[in-house]
C-alpha positions in Angstrom: 0.0 0.0 0.0 1.5 3.4 -1.0 2.5 5.8 1.7 1.1 9.3 1.9 4.3 10.6 0.3 4.1 8.1 -2.6 0.5 8.9 -3.2 1.2 12.6 -3.2 4.1 12.0 -5.7 1.8 9.9 -8.0 -0.8 12.6 -7.9 1.7 15.3 -8.8 3.0 13.2 -11.7 -0.5 12.5 -13.0 -1.3 16.2 -12.8 1.8 17.1 -14.7 0.9 14.7 -17.5 -2.7 16.1 -17.4 -1.3 19.6 -18.0 0.9 18.4 -20.9 -2.1 16.6 -22.4 -3.9 19.9 -22.6 -1.5 21.0 -25.2 -2.3 18.0 -27.5 -4.7 18.4 -30.4 -4.8 21.9 -31.7 -4.1 23.8 -28.5 -1.3 26.4 -29.0 -1.2 28.5 -25.8 -3.0 28.5 -22.5 -3.2 30.9 -19.6 -2.6 29.7 -16.1 -6.3 30.3 -15.2 -7.3 28.1 -18.2 -5.1 25.3 -17.1 -6.5 25.4 -13.6 -10.1 25.6 -14.8 -9.8 22.8 -17.4 -8.2 20.4 -14.9 -10.3 21.5 -11.9 -7.2 22.4 -9.9 -6.7 25.2 -7.4 -4.8 28.1 -9.1 -1.9 27.6 -6.6 -1.6 23.9 -7.5 -1.7 24.6 -11.3 1.0 27.3 -10.8 3.3 24.9 -9.0 2.9 22.2 -11.7 3.4 24.7 -14.5 6.5 26.2 -12.8 8.0 22.7 -12.5 7.3 22.0 -16.1 8.8 25.3 -17.2 11.9 24.6 -15.1 12.3 21.3 -16.9 11.7 23.1 -20.3 8.6 21.0 -21.1 6.6 24.3 -21.1 7.7 27.9 -21.6 6.0 31.2 -20.9 5.8 33.6 -23.8 6.5 36.6 -21.5 6.1 37.5 -17.9 2.5 36.9 -17.0 1.8 35.6 -20.5 0.5 32.4 -22.0 2.2 29.0 -21.7 3.3 27.0 -24.7 5.2 23.8 -25.2 8.9 24.0 -24.6 12.2 22.7 -26.0 12.0 19.3 -24.4 8.7 18.5 -26.1 10.3 19.3 -29.5 13.2 17.1 -28.6 10.8 14.2 -27.8 9.0 14.8 -31.1 12.2 14.7 -33.0 13.1 11.4 -31.2 9.7 10.0 -32.3 10.2 11.1 -35.9 13.7 9.7 -36.0 12.3 6.2 -35.3 11.6 6.3 -39.0 15.0 5.6 -40.6 14.0 7.2 -43.9 13.7 10.6 -42.2 17.5 11.3 -42.3 18.1 9.3 -45.5 15.6 11.5 -47.4 17.1 14.8 -46.5 19.2 15.2 -49.7 16.3 14.2 -51.9 14.0 16.7 -50.2 16.5 19.5 -50.7 17.1 18.6 -54.3 13.4 18.5 -55.1 12.8 21.9 -53.3 15.6 23.5 -55.3 14.5 22.0 -58.6 10.8 22.7 -58.2 10.9 26.0 -56.4 8.3 24.6 -54.0 8.3 22.7 -50.7 9.2 19.0 -50.6 7.9 16.9 -47.7 8.2 13.4 -46.4 5.1 11.6 -45.0 5.0 8.3 -43.2 2.0 6.1 -42.1 0.9 6.6 -38.5 -2.2 4.5 -37.9 -5.2 6.0 -39.7 -3.1 9.1 -40.5 -0.1 10.1 -42.5 2.5 12.2 -40.6 4.8 14.8 -42.1 8.1 14.2 -40.5 10.6 16.1 -42.6 10.8 18.7 -45.4 12.7 21.3 -47.3 11.9 24.6 -49.0 13.5 26.6 -51.8 15.3 29.4 -50.0 14.8 31.7 -53.0 11.0 31.7 -52.6 8.6 32.9 -49.9 6.2 30.1 -48.8 3.7 29.4 -46.1 5.6 27.3 -43.5 5.0 23.6 -43.7 4.4 22.1 -40.3 6.6 19.2 -39.2 4.4 16.8 -37.2 1.2 17.6 -39.0 -1.1 14.6 -39.0 -3.5 14.2 -42.0 -6.2 11.6 -42.8 -5.2 8.7 -45.0 -8.5 8.6 -46.8 -9.0 12.3 -47.6 -5.5 13.7 -48.5 -3.2 13.2 -51.5 -0.4 11.8 -49.5 -2.8 9.4 -47.7 -4.3 8.2 -50.9 -0.9 7.3 -52.3 0.0 5.4 -49.2 -3.3 3.5 -49.5 -2.8 2.8 -53.2 0.3 0.8 -52.3 -1.0 -0.5 -49.0 -0.8 -4.1 -50.1 -4.3 -5.0 -49.1 -7.1 -5.9 -51.5 -9.5 -3.2 -50.6 -7.9 -0.5 -48.4 -10.4 2.3 -49.4 -13.2 1.0 -51.6 -14.7 4.5 -52.1 -11.4 5.5 -53.9 -10.9 2.3 -55.9 -10.7 3.9 -59.3 -8.4 6.7 -58.0 -6.1 4.3 -56.3 -5.8 2.2 -59.5 -4.9 5.3 -61.5 -2.2 6.2 -58.9 -0.7 2.7 -59.3 -0.8 3.0 -63.1 1.0 6.4 -63.3 3.2 5.9 -60.2 2.2 9.2 -58.7 -0.7 11.5 -57.9 -0.9 15.1 -59.1 -3.9 17.0 -57.7 -5.2 20.2 -56.3 -7.1 20.4 -53.0 -8.2 23.6 -51.2 -5.8 25.8 -53.0 -2.8 23.5 -52.5 -1.2 21.7 -55.4 0.5 18.4 -54.6 2.5 16.0 -56.7 3.1 12.8 -54.6 5.4 9.9 -55.2 5.5 6.6 -53.2 8.6 5.0 -51.6 8.1 1.2 -51.7 9.6 -1.5 -49.6 10.7 -5.0 -50.8 7.1 -6.1 -51.1 6.1 -3.0 -53.1 4.1 -1.5 -50.2 4.4 2.2 -49.6 6.3 2.8 -46.3 6.5 6.6 -47.1 5.7 9.2 -49.7 7.4 12.3 -50.9 5.3 15.2 -52.0 6.0 18.4 -53.8 3.6 21.0 -52.4 2.7 24.6 -53.0 -0.1 27.1 -53.3 -1.9 27.1 -56.6 -1.1 30.8 -56.8 2.5 30.1 -57.4 2.7 26.4 -58.2 1.2 26.0 -61.7 0.2 22.6 -63.0 3.4 20.9 -64.0 4.1 19.4 -67.4 4.5 15.6 -67.7 8.2 16.2 -68.4 8.7 18.0 -65.1 6.8 15.4 -63.2 8.9 12.6 -64.8 12.0 14.6 -63.9 10.9 14.9 -60.2 10.0 11.2 -60.2 13.6 10.5 -61.3 14.9 12.3 -58.3 12.7 10.2 -56.0 13.6 7.0 -57.8 17.3 7.5 -56.9 16.2 7.4 -53.3 14.0 4.4 -54.0 16.9 2.5 -55.5 18.9 3.1 -52.3 16.0 1.9 -50.2 16.0 -1.4 -52.2 19.6 -1.8 -51.2 19.0 -0.9 -47.6 15.7 -2.6 -46.5 16.2 -1.4 -42.9 15.4 2.1 -44.2 11.9 1.1 -44.9 10.9 0.3 -41.3 7.6 2.0 -40.2 7.4 1.6 -36.4 4.0 3.2 -35.9 2.1 2.2 -39.0 -0.1 -0.2 -37.1 -0.9 2.1 -34.2 -4.5 2.9 -33.4 -4.4 6.7 -34.0 -8.1 7.3 -34.1 -8.3 8.0 -30.4 -5.2 10.2 -30.3 -5.3 14.0 -30.2 -2.8 14.6 -32.9 -1.3 18.1 -33.1 -1.4 19.8 -36.5 0.9 22.7 -35.8 4.4 21.6 -34.8 6.1 24.4 -36.7 9.8 23.8 -37.2 12.6 24.7 -39.6 11.9 22.7 -42.7 15.5 21.6 -42.8 14.7 19.4 -39.7 15.5 16.3 -41.7 19.1 17.2 -42.2 
């Protein structure tokens, strides 16, 4: 039976995790009063927990008396999670080459349960782009990157409502599409069994990313194929540690803004 001191420690740890959990999903910043209210804690208790988390750099305060946001340690933990995918570092050169060649952003997505997760990217330094968010989680069934992953999922009927579209992706070897003002050209990376373990996408606003010619798409595909050939030689690069996770119940953040050279 735990002692009073052990029980108090356990409660403190549980409260600390509860505070951090408030910053999952789409939450960006919270005031101390919000944290106390959402968790039903006395303001003094919330302040003590938040101060401890700030001291450990899991949270930080935007300015004296200001809102609280996630800190450096959270970013380090996220990077550790992304680095569980070996392809992240291996794809860095390919992403930079694509960004420089296309003048757009190039991003790496991997399967994460029912989602695809952007874990690395690069942008053309000569252009001004909206920032791509490393750690953004997107639905497999309603996004270009997700559809390419599903097209090469290796199962008979991964998404029956998209059967014709998936067949066309397999026929052409890529997907070029426009959704909500964003143009995407997506290429699969395949493992030894020809299942997609990741995809690489060239992305940009339709205002500046005009529909590419077939010649350009083929050229970009050639850049991706060089990485694909390396993956054939190094099957350990194709490991997907979280592909089978049940992500439907997770509150996945969609706003982990980082430098797009995070893959290097």
